[in-house]
C-alpha positions in Angstrom: 13.0 4.2 20.4 13.4 1.7 18.4 12.7 -0.9 20.6 9.8 0.8 22.1 8.2 1.2 18.1 8.7 -2.9 17.9 7.5 -3.4 20.6 4.4 -1.2 20.8 3.8 -2.8 17.3 4.3 -6.2 17.9 2.0 -5.4 20.6 -0.9 -4.0 18.3 -0.5 -6.8 16.0 -1.3 -9.6 18.8 -4.3 -7.0 19.9 -5.6 -7.4 16.1 -6.0 -9.9 14.0 -6.3 -7.9 10.9 -3.0 -5.9 11.6 -1.6 -7.6 8.8 -4.3 -6.0 5.9 -3.9 -2.6 7.4 -0.4 -2.4 6.7 -1.4 -3.9 3.4 -3.8 -1.7 2.6 -1.4 1.5 3.7 1.2 0.2 1.7 -0.7 0.3 -1.7 -2.2 3.7 -1.4 1.4 4.7 -1.1 2.9 2.2 -3.4 2.0 4.0 -7.0 2.3 8.2 -5.5 5.6 7.2 -4.2 7.3 4.8 -6.4 5.7 5.8 -10.1 4.3 9.1 -10.3 6.2 11.1 -8.5 9.4 10.1 -9.7 7.6 10.0 -13.3 6.4 13.4 -13.1 9.9 14.5 -12.0 11.2 13.3 -14.7 9.2 14.6 -17.2 10.0 17.9 -16.0 13.8 17.8 -15.5 14.0 15.7 -19.5 11.7 18.2 -20.9 9.4 15.7 -22.3 6.8 17.4 -23.9 3.4 15.8 -24.4 2.2 14.4 -27.1 5.4 12.3 -27.2 6.3 8.5 -28.1 8.2 9.0 -24.6 5.7 11.2 -22.7 3.1 8.7 -24.0 4.4 5.2 -22.3 5.4 7.1 -19.1 1.7 8.0 -18.8 0.9 4.7 -19.7 3.0 2.6 -17.4 2.0 4.8 -15.2 -2.3 4.3 -15.3 -1.0 0.4 -15.5 1.1 0.9 -11.7 -1.7 2.9 -10.6 -4.6 0.3 -11.8 -2.7 -2.3 -9.8 -2.4 -0.4 -6.9 -6.3 -0.3 -7.0 -7.1 -3.3 -7.0 -4.1 -3.9 -4.7 -6.4 -1.4 -2.2 -9.9 -3.8 -3.8 -7.7 -6.7 -2.0 -6.8 -5.3 1.1 -10.3 -3.8 2.3 -11.6 -7.9 1.2 -9.6 -9.5 3.6 -10.2 -7.0 6.2 -14.1 -7.7 5.5 -13.4 -10.8 5.0 -10.9 -11.5 8.2 -14.0 -9.4 10.4 -16.5 -11.9 9.8 -14.6 -14.3 11.7 -12.3 -12.5 14.2 -12.4 -11.5 18.1 -10.6 -8.1 18.1 -8.8 -7.6 21.6 -8.5 -11.9 21.4 -5.0 -12.8 22.5 -4.5 -16.6 22.3 -1.5 -18.2 23.9 -0.3 -21.6 23.0 0.9 -23.1 26.3 
């Protein structure tokens, strides 16, 4: 099954010149919630950190900064796709023989 997945992904990457940009959008969308927000929120619940304490403030500032970084990554990915689409030929494969 992993072999079929690799073959499929390779074929899709060859057909779409902006495949890396699509992967970067998916990665930037999932970065903040999976790696920052949910772990921080879980820690705050388990450690019973109350609102307004210095620890709560630091964790929320950290989460917000990471959210801004993720948003900027999304904007960059969308700009990359729009730049690539201006010059790309979809489903055009060049073979170097």
